[in-house]
C-alpha positions in Angstrom: 58.9 45.2 6.4 55.7 44.1 4.8 56.1 41.2 2.3 54.4 42.0 -1.0 53.5 38.8 -2.8 50.1 39.8 -4.3 48.2 36.8 -5.6 51.1 34.5 -4.7 49.9 34.6 -1.1 47.1 32.2 -2.2 49.8 29.6 -3.1 50.9 29.8 0.5 47.3 29.6 1.8 46.5 26.6 -0.5 49.6 24.8 0.8 48.7 25.5 4.4 45.1 24.4 3.9 46.3 21.2 2.3 48.6 20.6 5.3 45.7 21.2 7.6 43.6 18.6 5.8 46.5 16.1 5.9 46.8 16.6 9.7 43.1 16.1 10.1 43.2 13.0 8.0 46.2 11.6 9.9 44.6 12.4 13.3 41.5 10.5 12.4 43.5 7.5 11.3 46.3 7.4 13.9 44.4 8.6 17.0 40.8 7.8 16.0 39.8 11.4 16.8 36.4 12.6 15.5 35.7 15.5 13.2 34.0 17.6 15.9 36.9 17.7 18.4 39.3 18.4 15.5 37.1 21.3 14.3 37.2 22.5 17.9 41.0 22.7 17.9 40.9 24.2 14.4 38.7 27.1 15.7 40.0 27.6 19.2 43.5 28.8 18.3 42.5 31.5 15.8 39.8 32.8 18.2 42.3 33.1 21.1 45.1 34.6 19.0 42.8 37.2 17.4 41.3 38.1 20.7 44.7 38.6 22.3 45.9 40.7 19.4 42.7 42.8 19.5 42.9 43.5 23.2 46.6 44.3 23.0 45.8 46.9 20.4 42.9 48.2 22.4 40.5 47.5 19.6 36.9 46.4 20.0 35.2 43.1 19.2 31.8 44.8 19.5 29.9 45.1 16.2 26.6 46.4 15.0 26.2 43.5 12.7 26.2 40.7 15.3 23.4 38.7 13.6 25.2 38.8 10.3 28.3 37.4 12.1 26.2 34.7 13.8 24.7 33.7 10.5 28.1 33.6 8.8 29.6 31.8 11.7 26.9 29.2 11.8 27.0 28.4 8.1 30.8 28.4 8.2 30.9 26.1 11.2 28.5 23.6 9.6 30.7 23.6 6.4 33.8 23.0 8.6 32.2 20.2 10.5 31.0 18.5 7.3 34.3 18.9 5.5 36.2 17.4 8.5 33.6 14.6 8.6 34.3 13.8 5.0 38.0 13.6 5.6 37.4 10.7 8.0 35.8 8.5 5.3 36.7 9.7 1.8 40.0 9.9 -0.1 41.9 13.1 0.7 41.6 14.7 -2.8 38.0 13.7 -3.2 37.0 15.2 0.2 38.9 18.4 -0.4 37.4 18.8 -3.9 33.8 18.4 -2.7 34.5 21.0 0.0 35.8 23.3 -2.7 32.6 23.3 -4.7 31.6 26.5 -2.9 32.4 28.7 -6.0 29.9 26.6 -8.1 27.2 26.9 -5.4 27.8 30.7 -5.0 27.0 31.1 -8.7 23.9 28.9 -8.3 22.8 30.7 -5.1 23.4 34.1 -6.7 20.8 33.1 -9.3 18.3 31.4 -7.1 18.6 33.6 -3.9 20.0 37.0 -5.0 18.2 36.9 -8.3 21.3 37.8 -10.2 21.1 36.8 -13.9 24.0 34.5 -14.8 26.0 35.1 -17.9 26.4 32.4 -20.6 29.9 31.7 -19.2 28.5 31.2 -15.7 25.8 28.8 -17.0 28.6 26.8 -18.7 30.6 26.8 -15.5 27.5 25.6 -13.5 26.8 22.7 -15.9 30.4 21.7 -16.0 30.6 21.9 -12.2 27.6 19.7 -11.8 29.0 17.2 -14.3 32.3 17.1 -12.4 30.5 16.5 -9.1 28.5 13.6 -10.7 31.8 12.0 -11.8 33.3 12.4 -8.4 30.2 10.9 -6.7 30.1 7.8 -8.9 33.0 5.8 -7.3 31.9 6.9 -3.8 28.4 5.6 -4.4 29.8 2.4 -5.7 31.8 2.0 -2.5 28.6 2.5 -0.5 29.8 5.8 0.9 26.9 7.8 -0.6 25.9 9.4 2.8 29.4 10.5 3.7 29.9 11.9 0.2 26.6 13.9 0.1 27.4 15.3 3.6 30.9 16.3 2.4 29.3 17.9 -0.7 26.9 19.8 1.6 30.1 21.4 3.1 30.5 23.3 -0.2 26.9 24.5 -0.1 27.2 25.8 3.4 30.6 27.4 2.6 28.8 29.2 -0.2 26.2 30.6 2.2 29.0 31.7 4.5 31.0 33.4 1.7 28.0 35.3 0.5 27.6 36.6 4.1 31.3 37.5 4.2 30.8 39.6 1.1 27.8 41.4 2.7 29.7 42.0 5.9 32.7 43.3 4.0 30.5 45.7 2.0 29.3 47.1 5.3 32.8 47.9 6.4 33.5 45.0 8.8 37.3 44.3 9.0 38.5 40.8 8.0 39.9 40.0 11.5 36.5 40.6 13.1 34.8 38.3 10.6 37.4 35.6 11.2 37.1 36.0 15.0 33.3 35.5 15.1 33.5 32.6 12.8 36.2 31.0 14.9 34.3 31.7 18.1 31.0 30.2 16.8 33.0 27.3 15.4 34.7 26.7 18.8 31.4 26.6 20.6 29.5 24.6 18.0 32.3 22.0 17.7 32.6 21.7 21.5 28.8 21.0 21.8 28.9 18.3 19.1 32.0 16.7 20.6 30.3 16.4 23.9 27.8 14.0 22.4 30.3 12.0 20.3 33.2 12.0 22.8 36.6 13.6 23.4 40.1 12.2 23.3 42.6 13.5 25.8 45.5 15.1 24.0 48.7 13.2 24.3 52.4 14.0 23.5 51.8 12.2 20.2 48.5 13.8 19.2 49.1 17.4 20.5 51.4 18.4 17.6 48.6 17.4 15.2 46.0 19.4 17.1 48.2 22.5 17.4 49.2 22.1 13.7 45.5 22.0 12.6 44.8 25.2 14.5 48.0 27.0 13.4 47.8 26.0 9.8 44.1 27.1 9.7 45.0 30.5 11.2 48.0 31.1 8.9 46.1 29.9 5.9 43.2 32.3 6.6 45.6 35.2 7.1 47.5 34.4 3.8 44.2 34.1 1.9 43.0 37.4 3.3 46.3 39.0 2.2 45.9 37.4 -1.2 42.5 38.9 -1.8 43.6 42.3 -0.5 46.7 42.5 -2.6 46.2 40.3 -5.7 43.9 39.9 -8.7 40.7 38.2 -7.4 40.3 35.9 -10.3 44.0 34.7 -10.1 43.5 34.2 -6.3 40.3 32.2 -6.9 42.0 30.0 -9.4 45.1 29.5 -7.3 43.0 28.4 -4.4 42.4 25.1 -6.2 46.1 24.2 -5.6 44.9 22.8 -2.3 43.3 20.0 -4.2 46.5 19.4 -6.2 48.6 19.3 -3.1 46.1 17.0 -1.3 46.0 14.6 -4.3 49.8 14.4 -4.5 50.1 13.6 -0.8 47.2 11.1 -0.8 48.8 9.3 -3.7 52.3 9.2 -2.4 51.9 8.7 1.3 48.4 7.3 1.8 48.4 5.0 -1.3 45.0 6.5 -2.4 44.2 5.5 -6.0 41.5 7.3 -8.1 40.0 6.0 -11.2 40.2 8.0 -14.4 36.6 9.3 -14.2 37.2 10.6 -10.7 40.3 12.4 -11.9 38.4 13.9 -14.8 35.6 15.0 -12.3 38.2 16.8 -10.1 39.7 18.6 -13.0 36.3 19.6 -14.3 35.3 21.0 -10.9 38.6 23.0 -10.8 37.9 24.4 -14.3 34.3 25.2 -13.5 35.3 26.9 -10.2 37.8 29.0 -12.0 35.2 30.0 -14.6 32.8 31.0 -11.8 35.6 33.0 -10.2 36.3 34.8 -13.5 32.6 35.7 -13.9 32.4 37.0 -10.3 35.6 39.0 -10.9 34.3 40.7 -14.0 30.9 41.3 -12.5 
């Protein structure tokens, strides 16, 4: 019996994405694992499970839009690697927020790249989003983490490129599972190549649950998010996606002892509000 939750699927996805970020953060702290090998495990499990499911159903992975998938996979992989890199060095909520600036960058790229004229509400959201980002960057720059912060922010930009490509592939009739598979396949290969240069850690009985958890939470979160966008109101889903930041902030404060100053909190709330405005504009358009 299919469970009908509508937009509420995004709450489940946000919680799972937050758990994935927490596992990545803990793996870097406890086992000194690097972002690239963690991104490898994050991508490998979804690719394998989707491939097994596809072949068992006698479906095809072949696609006439292979270059579109490669472009989406490359942009998405870069975003994934940069976001995992940020989790190594920045507070959990700060890193997750910077990765979730994709909605703001989508509005900006739609104007610069797709030549879509933004509405007054979109312009307001863009300015608010940039102001929120500036407030978040301030304490990181003061802590001499400006490079790590900018690289983490770039994750949001590359995620925006990837999501625009997802929209184009979906409009061409590509199923969600095929888009996710090629993204995961490209991510597995790209992360493996990067990890070769940085180094691998042999999985142990202590670290293996973290690695499997990263991959499983990533897969289940993607499935829940896909279900949310297929069943629910797209604006509601877009707004609920920012619960990942809330869950991450709560965990970081309680279990990691991470303390944010008032301006950083204001910046995070501003980015959430701006992203929700961008999602509303996209939904109405």
